[in-house]
LUMDRENPA-312648 format. One record per atom (N, C-alpha, C): residue number from 1; residue in one letter; x, y, z; chain. Coordinates in steps of 0.02 Angstrom, whole numbers, plus 50000, padded with zeros to 5 digits. Layout:
BEGIN
<site seq="NUM" type="A" east="X" north="Y" up="Z" mol="A"/>
...
This chain:
BEGIN
<site seq="1" type="M" east="50048" north="49937" up="50013" mol="A"/>
<site seq="1" type="M" east="50011" north="50022" up="50006" mol="A"/>
<site seq="1" type="M" east="50056" north="50063" up="50000" mol="A"/>
<site seq="2" type="S" east="50018" north="50139" up="49973" mol="A"/>
<site seq="2" type="S" east="50057" north="50159" up="49977" mol="A"/>
<site seq="2" type="S" east="50088" north="50224" up="50034" mol="A"/>
<site seq="3" type="D" east="50096" north="50261" up="50020" mol="A"/>
<site seq="3" type="D" east="50089" north="50323" up="50088" mol="A"/>
<site seq="3" type="D" east="50032" north="50344" up="50088" mol="A"/>
<site seq="4" type="I" east="50025" north="50358" up="50032" mol="A"/>
<site seq="4" type="I" east="49945" north="50382" up="50020" mol="A"/>
<site seq="4" type="I" east="49917" north="50378" up="50034" mol="A"/>
<site seq="5" type="A" east="49894" north="50308" up="50022" mol="A"/>
<site seq="5" type="A" east="49808" north="50287" up="50021" mol="A"/>
<site seq="5" type="A" east="49831" north="50249" up="50113" mol="A"/>
<site seq="6" type="N" east="49918" north="50227" up="50147" mol="A"/>
<site seq="6" type="N" east="49921" north="50239" up="50228" mol="A"/>
<site seq="6" type="N" east="49903" north="50292" up="50230" mol="A"/>
<site seq="7" type="S" east="49883" north="50350" up="50246" mol="A"/>
<site seq="7" type="S" east="49889" north="50412" up="50274" mol="A"/>
<site seq="7" type="S" east="49802" north="50398" up="50264" mol="A"/>
<site seq="8" type="I" east="49769" north="50379" up="50204" mol="A"/>
<site seq="8" type="I" east="49706" north="50406" up="50197" mol="A"/>
<site seq="8" type="I" east="49671" north="50361" up="50243" mol="A"/>
<site seq="9" type="T" east="49691" north="50296" up="50250" mol="A"/>
<site seq="9" type="T" east="49683" north="50221" up="50285" mol="A"/>
<site seq="9" type="T" east="49686" north="50271" up="50373" mol="A"/>
<site seq="10" type="N" east="49732" north="50294" up="50401" mol="A"/>
<site seq="10" type="N" east="49753" north="50309" up="50474" mol="A"/>
<site seq="10" type="N" east="49698" north="50380" up="50483" mol="A"/>
<site seq="11" type="Y" east="49691" north="50423" up="50431" mol="A"/>
<site seq="11" type="Y" east="49681" north="50461" up="50447" mol="A"/>
<site seq="11" type="Y" east="49561" north="50460" up="50437" mol="A"/>
<site seq="12" type="L" east="49530" north="50419" up="50408" mol="A"/>
<site seq="12" type="L" east="49476" north="50385" up="50417" mol="A"/>
<site seq="12" type="L" east="49471" north="50341" up="50473" mol="A"/>
<site seq="13" type="L" east="49519" north="50301" up="50487" mol="A"/>
<site seq="13" type="L" east="49507" north="50265" up="50528" mol="A"/>
<site seq="13" type="L" east="49501" north="50299" up="50639" mol="A"/>
<site seq="14" type="A" east="49575" north="50357" up="50601" mol="A"/>
<site seq="14" type="A" east="49549" north="50411" up="50675" mol="A"/>
<site seq="14" type="A" east="49500" north="50436" up="50687" mol="A"/>
<site seq="15" type="F" east="49475" north="50473" up="50674" mol="A"/>
<site seq="15" type="F" east="49387" north="50511" up="50615" mol="A"/>
<site seq="15" type="F" east="49339" north="50482" up="50641" mol="A"/>
<site seq="16" type="E" east="49311" north="50410" up="50635" mol="A"/>
<site seq="16" type="E" east="49284" north="50399" up="50654" mol="A"/>
<site seq="16" type="E" east="49301" north="50345" up="50727" mol="A"/>
<site seq="17" type="E" east="49329" north="50339" up="50739" mol="A"/>
<site seq="17" type="E" east="49357" north="50325" up="50769" mol="A"/>
<site seq="17" type="E" east="49343" north="50379" up="50840" mol="A"/>
<site seq="18" type="G" east="49369" north="50451" up="50844" mol="A"/>
<site seq="18" type="G" east="49315" north="50519" up="50847" mol="A"/>
<site seq="18" type="G" east="49281" north="50508" up="50883" mol="A"/>
<site seq="19" type="K" east="49246" north="50502" up="50815" mol="A"/>
<site seq="19" type="K" east="49153" north="50520" up="50823" mol="A"/>
<site seq="19" type="K" east="49160" north="50480" up="50867" mol="A"/>
<site seq="20" type="A" east="49141" north="50411" up="50846" mol="A"/>
<site seq="20" type="A" east="49133" north="50353" up="50909" mol="A"/>
<site seq="20" type="A" east="49165" north="50390" up="50987" mol="A"/>
<site seq="21" type="A" east="49204" north="50418" up="50977" mol="A"/>
<site seq="21" type="A" east="49236" north="50431" up="51065" mol="A"/>
<site seq="21" type="A" east="49178" north="50482" up="51091" mol="A"/>
<site seq="22" type="G" east="49164" north="50529" up="51036" mol="A"/>
<site seq="22" type="G" east="49138" north="50576" up="51057" mol="A"/>
<site seq="22" type="G" east="49078" north="50565" up="51079" mol="A"/>
<site seq="23" type="I" east="49011" north="50509" up="51056" mol="A"/>
<site seq="23" type="I" east="48961" north="50513" up="51059" mol="A"/>
<site seq="23" type="I" east="48967" north="50477" up="51107" mol="A"/>
<site seq="24" type="A" east="49009" north="50440" up="51143" mol="A"/>
<site seq="24" type="A" east="49015" north="50398" up="51208" mol="A"/>
<site seq="24" type="A" east="49030" north="50442" up="51236" mol="A"/>
<site seq="25" type="G" east="49042" north="50477" up="51251" mol="A"/>
<site seq="25" type="G" east="49045" north="50542" up="51291" mol="A"/>
<site seq="25" type="G" east="49148" north="50530" up="51340" mol="A"/>
<site seq="26" type="D" east="49187" north="50528" up="51291" mol="A"/>
<site seq="26" type="D" east="49235" north="50504" up="51316" mol="A"/>
<site seq="26" type="D" east="49290" north="50557" up="51276" mol="A"/>
<site seq="27" type="F" east="49281" north="50618" up="51297" mol="A"/>
<site seq="27" type="F" east="49307" north="50662" up="51224" mol="A"/>
<site seq="27" type="F" east="49401" north="50661" up="51247" mol="A"/>
<site seq="28" type="Q" east="49419" north="50642" up="51271" mol="A"/>
<site seq="28" type="Q" east="49514" north="50663" up="51266" mol="A"/>
<site seq="28" type="Q" east="49524" north="50639" up="51249" mol="A"/>
<site seq="29" type="K" east="49491" north="50540" up="51231" mol="A"/>
<site seq="29" type="K" east="49507" north="50497" up="51165" mol="A"/>
<site seq="29" type="K" east="49479" north="50564" up="51093" mol="A"/>
<site seq="30" type="A" east="49441" north="50560" up="51115" mol="A"/>
<site seq="30" type="A" east="49397" north="50600" up="51025" mol="A"/>
<site seq="30" type="A" east="49449" north="50656" up="51026" mol="A"/>
<site seq="31" type="K" east="49477" north="50696" up="51065" mol="A"/>
<site seq="31" type="K" east="49533" north="50735" up="51048" mol="A"/>
<site seq="31" type="K" east="49589" north="50705" up="51016" mol="A"/>
<site seq="32" type="Q" east="49594" north="50631" up="51054" mol="A"/>
<site seq="32" type="Q" east="49667" north="50632" up="51020" mol="A"/>
<site seq="32" type="Q" east="49652" north="50616" up="50951" mol="A"/>
<site seq="33" type="K" east="49631" north="50571" up="50954" mol="A"/>
<site seq="33" type="K" east="49577" north="50543" up="50870" mol="A"/>
<site seq="33" type="K" east="49577" north="50619" up="50829" mol="A"/>
<site seq="34" type="F" east="49534" north="50659" up="50851" mol="A"/>
<site seq="34" type="F" east="49558" north="50743" up="50778" mol="A"/>
<site seq="34" type="F" east="49613" north="50740" up="50786" mol="A"/>
<site seq="35" type="T" east="49639" north="50747" up="50839" mol="A"/>
<site seq="35" type="T" east="49726" north="50800" up="50848" mol="A"/>
<site seq="35" type="T" east="49768" north="50735" up="50786" mol="A"/>
<site seq="36" type="E" east="49746" north="50655" up="50820" mol="A"/>
<site seq="36" type="E" east="49795" north="50639" up="50722" mol="A"/>
<site seq="36" type="E" east="49785" north="50667" up="50665" mol="A"/>
<site seq="37" type="C" east="49712" north="50669" up="50641" mol="A"/>
<site seq="37" type="C" east="49711" north="50661" up="50602" mol="A"/>
<site seq="37" type="C" east="49722" north="50738" up="50582" mol="A"/>
<site seq="38" type="I" east="49726" north="50785" up="50639" mol="A"/>
<site seq="38" type="I" east="49724" north="50827" up="50608" mol="A"/>
<site seq="38" type="I" east="49846" north="50835" up="50610" mol="A"/>
<site seq="39" type="K" east="49846" north="50804" up="50606" mol="A"/>
<site seq="39" type="K" east="49925" north="50792" up="50606" mol="A"/>
<site seq="39" type="K" east="49949" north="50780" up="50538" mol="A"/>
<site seq="40" type="I" east="49884" north="50717" up="50489" mol="A"/>
<site seq="40" type="I" east="49873" north="50685" up="50445" mol="A"/>
<site seq="40" type="I" east="49840" north="50740" up="50392" mol="A"/>
<site seq="41" type="D" east="49821" north="50765" up="50412" mol="A"/>
<site seq="41" type="D" east="49789" north="50821" up="50381" mol="A"/>
<site seq="41" type="D" east="49755" north="50870" up="50403" mol="A"/>
<site seq="42" type="D" east="49783" north="50932" up="50357" mol="A"/>
<site seq="42" type="D" east="49772" north="51019" up="50423" mol="A"/>
<site seq="42" type="D" east="49736" north="51046" up="50396" mol="A"/>
<site seq="43" type="K" east="49723" north="51004" up="50300" mol="A"/>
<site seq="43" type="K" east="49658" north="51080" up="50300" mol="A"/>
<site seq="43" type="K" east="49554" north="51046" up="50279" mol="A"/>
<site seq="44" type="N" east="49566" north="51005" up="50356" mol="A"/>
<site seq="44" type="N" east="49526" north="51005" up="50328" mol="A"/>
<site seq="44" type="N" east="49445" north="51013" up="50343" mol="A"/>
<site seq="45" type="P" east="49414" north="51091" up="50379" mol="A"/>
<site seq="45" type="P" east="49385" north="51102" up="50455" mol="A"/>
<site seq="45" type="P" east="49361" north="51073" up="50499" mol="A"/>
<site seq="46" type="D" east="49302" north="51001" up="50462" mol="A"/>
<site seq="46" type="D" east="49288" north="50981" up="50499" mol="A"/>
<site seq="46" type="D" east="49305" north="50955" up="50550" mol="A"/>
<site seq="47" type="T" east="49367" north="50926" up="50520" mol="A"/>
<site seq="47" type="T" east="49388" north="50930" up="50603" mol="A"/>
<site seq="47" type="T" east="49420" north="50930" up="50629" mol="A"/>
<site seq="48" type="F" east="49441" north="51016" up="50640" mol="A"/>
<site seq="48" type="F" east="49444" north="51046" up="50660" mol="A"/>
<site seq="48" type="F" east="49375" north="51059" up="50722" mol="A"/>
<site seq="49" type="I" east="49310" north="51066" up="50682" mol="A"/>
<site seq="49" type="I" east="49251" north="51088" up="50719" mol="A"/>
<site seq="49" type="I" east="49236" north="51051" up="50782" mol="A"/>
<site seq="50" type="L" east="49234" north="50955" up="50749" mol="A"/>
<site seq="50" type="L" east="49251" north="50906" up="50781" mol="A"/>
<site seq="50" type="L" east="49324" north="50912" up="50850" mol="A"/>
<site seq="51" type="R" east="49359" north="50942" up="50855" mol="A"/>
<site seq="51" type="R" east="49431" north="50957" up="50907" mol="A"/>
<site seq="51" type="R" east="49389" north="50986" up="50944" mol="A"/>
<site seq="52" type="A" east="49366" north="51025" up="50917" mol="A"/>
<site seq="52" type="A" east="49324" north="51101" up="50958" mol="A"/>
<site seq="52" type="A" east="49288" north="51096" up="50986" mol="A"/>
<site seq="53" type="T" east="49229" north="51032" up="50972" mol="A"/>
<site seq="53" type="T" east="49176" north="51007" up="51011" mol="A"/>
<site seq="53" type="T" east="49218" north="50959" up="51087" mol="A"/>
<site seq="54" type="A" east="49278" north="50950" up="51069" mol="A"/>
<site seq="54" type="A" east="49327" north="50923" up="51116" mol="A"/>
<site seq="54" type="A" east="49335" north="50941" up="51175" mol="A"/>
<site seq="55" type="H" east="49375" north="50978" up="51140" mol="A"/>
<site seq="55" type="H" east="49397" north="51015" up="51194" mol="A"/>
<site seq="55" type="H" east="49328" north="51068" up="51243" mol="A"/>
<site seq="56" type="E" east="49285" north="51108" up="51182" mol="A"/>
<site seq="56" type="E" east="49230" north="51110" up="51259" mol="A"/>
<site seq="56" type="E" east="49207" north="51084" up="51310" mol="A"/>
<site seq="57" type="R" east="49176" north="51015" up="51240" mol="A"/>
<site seq="57" type="R" east="49152" north="50967" up="51355" mol="A"/>
<site seq="57" type="R" east="49225" north="50961" up="51390" mol="A"/>
<site seq="58" type="L" east="49285" north="50954" up="51361" mol="A"/>
<site seq="58" type="L" east="49318" north="50960" up="51421" mol="A"/>
<site seq="58" type="L" east="49338" north="51037" up="51456" mol="A"/>
<site seq="59" type="K" east="49300" north="51073" up="51431" mol="A"/>
<site seq="59" type="K" east="49283" north="51115" up="51469" mol="A"/>
<site seq="59" type="K" east="49363" north="51197" up="51457" mol="A"/>
<site seq="60" type="E" east="49383" north="51166" up="51410" mol="A"/>
<site seq="60" type="E" east="49425" north="51183" up="51384" mol="A"/>
<site seq="60" type="E" east="49466" north="51254" up="51327" mol="A"/>
<site seq="61" type="Y" east="49417" north="51299" up="51352" mol="A"/>
<site seq="61" type="Y" east="49363" north="51362" up="51259" mol="A"/>
<site seq="61" type="Y" east="49401" north="51390" up="51243" mol="A"/>
<site seq="62" type="E" east="49468" north="51410" up="51235" mol="A"/>
<site seq="62" type="E" east="49522" north="51444" up="51233" mol="A"/>
<site seq="62" type="E" east="49560" north="51407" up="51172" mol="A"/>
<site seq="63" type="L" east="49553" north="51354" up="51191" mol="A"/>
<site seq="63" type="L" east="49552" north="51275" up="51124" mol="A"/>
<site seq="63" type="L" east="49514" north="51261" up="51089" mol="A"/>
<site seq="64" type="A" east="49431" north="51270" up="51095" mol="A"/>
<site seq="64" type="A" east="49391" north="51257" up="51062" mol="A"/>
<site seq="64" type="A" east="49400" north="51318" up="51021" mol="A"/>
<site seq="65" type="M" east="49388" north="51383" up="51073" mol="A"/>
<site seq="65" type="M" east="49408" north="51426" up="51009" mol="A"/>
<site seq="65" type="M" east="49455" north="51446" up="50957" mol="A"/>
<site seq="66" type="A" east="49500" north="51423" up="50972" mol="A"/>
<site seq="66" type="A" east="49565" north="51424" up="50933" mol="A"/>
<site seq="66" type="A" east="49544" north="51391" up="50868" mol="A"/>
<site seq="67" type="D" east="49530" north="51310" up="50884" mol="A"/>
<site seq="67" type="D" east="49482" north="51264" up="50854" mol="A"/>
<site seq="67" type="D" east="49441" north="51307" up="50779" mol="A"/>
<site seq="68" type="I" east="49400" north="51338" up="50839" mol="A"/>
<site seq="68" type="I" east="49349" north="51353" up="50761" mol="A"/>
<site seq="68" type="I" east="49364" north="51409" up="50703" mol="A"/>
<site seq="69" type="Y" east="49412" north="51438" up="50735" mol="A"/>
<site seq="69" type="Y" east="49435" north="51463" up="50687" mol="A"/>
<site seq="69" type="Y" east="49472" north="51469" up="50635" mol="A"/>
<site seq="70" type="K" east="49514" north="51410" up="50635" mol="A"/>
<site seq="70" type="K" east="49541" north="51396" up="50623" mol="A"/>
<site seq="70" type="K" east="49502" north="51351" up="50550" mol="A"/>
<site seq="71" type="A" east="49451" north="51319" up="50596" mol="A"/>
<site seq="71" type="A" east="49383" north="51307" up="50539" mol="A"/>
<site seq="71" type="A" east="49366" north="51339" up="50489" mol="A"/>
<site seq="72" type="L" east="49356" north="51417" up="50527" mol="A"/>
<site seq="72" type="L" east="49354" north="51476" up="50463" mol="A"/>
<site seq="72" type="L" east="49389" north="51499" up="50433" mol="A"/>
<site seq="73" type="A" east="49442" north="51492" up="50469" mol="A"/>
<site seq="73" type="A" east="49515" north="51508" up="50397" mol="A"/>
<site seq="73" type="A" east="49507" north="51481" up="50313" mol="A"/>
<site seq="74" type="L" east="49484" north="51391" up="50357" mol="A"/>
<site seq="74" type="L" east="49517" north="51375" up="50294" mol="A"/>
<site seq="74" type="L" east="49433" north="51359" up="50261" mol="A"/>
<site seq="75" type="D" east="49403" north="51356" up="50291" mol="A"/>
<site seq="75" type="D" east="49347" north="51390" up="50258" mol="A"/>
<site seq="75" type="D" east="49297" north="51452" up="50286" mol="A"/>
<site seq="76" type="Q" east="49259" north="51505" up="50238" mol="A"/>
<site seq="76" type="Q" east="49264" north="51537" up="50261" mol="A"/>
<site seq="76" type="Q" east="49141" north="51561" up="50297" mol="A"/>
<site seq="77" type="T" east="49169" north="51492" up="50217" mol="A"/>
<site seq="77" type="T" east="49079" north="51491" up="50209" mol="A"/>
<site seq="77" type="T" east="49055" north="51422" up="50261" mol="A"/>
<site seq="78" type="N" east="49122" north="51420" up="50310" mol="A"/>
<site seq="78" type="N" east="49067" north="51354" up="50340" mol="A"/>
<site seq="78" type="N" east="49008" north="51385" up="50413" mol="A"/>
<site seq="79" type="A" east="48976" north="51347" up="50409" mol="A"/>
<site seq="79" type="A" east="48890" north="51383" up="50407" mol="A"/>
<site seq="79" type="A" east="48898" north="51342" up="50503" mol="A"/>
<site seq="80" type="V" east="48926" north="51269" up="50492" mol="A"/>
<site seq="80" type="V" east="48946" north="51230" up="50570" mol="A"/>
<site seq="80" type="V" east="48981" north="51275" up="50594" mol="A"/>
<site seq="81" type="A" east="49041" north="51303" up="50573" mol="A"/>
<site seq="81" type="A" east="49081" north="51346" up="50626" mol="A"/>
<site seq="81" type="A" east="49066" north="51398" up="50673" mol="A"/>
<site seq="82" type="Y" east="49037" north="51446" up="50631" mol="A"/>
<site seq="82" type="Y" east="49003" north="51502" up="50648" mol="A"/>
<site seq="82" type="Y" east="48931" north="51492" up="50698" mol="A"/>
<site seq="83" type="E" east="48913" north="51426" up="50680" mol="A"/>
<site seq="83" type="E" east="48827" north="51432" up="50733" mol="A"/>
<site seq="83" type="E" east="48884" north="51379" up="50788" mol="A"/>
<site seq="84" type="T" east="48962" north="51336" up="50796" mol="A"/>
<site seq="84" type="T" east="48990" north="51324" up="50883" mol="A"/>
<site seq="84" type="T" east="49028" north="51422" up="50861" mol="A"/>
<site seq="85" type="K" east="49033" north="51420" up="50854" mol="A"/>
<site seq="85" type="K" east="49080" north="51496" up="50889" mol="A"/>
<site seq="85" type="K" east="49037" north="51517" up="50923" mol="A"/>
């Protein structure tokens, strides 16, 4: 498998694990998994929004806002980022 295919697979796996952790209420694990995703691809605003949600649930408000602003910098039309803000 190529490096690109491995990166995509790792991203998708971490993304799904992050979503599942968030749904289960394990926001620390969700934050960790979305951070893994961002290390692989830091151009997806949705990942920053999901990590911001985990930060918010952990009462890490400044980190949450930083991720929301990063999501908006990547996509100024992202309605979810504006709603979350």
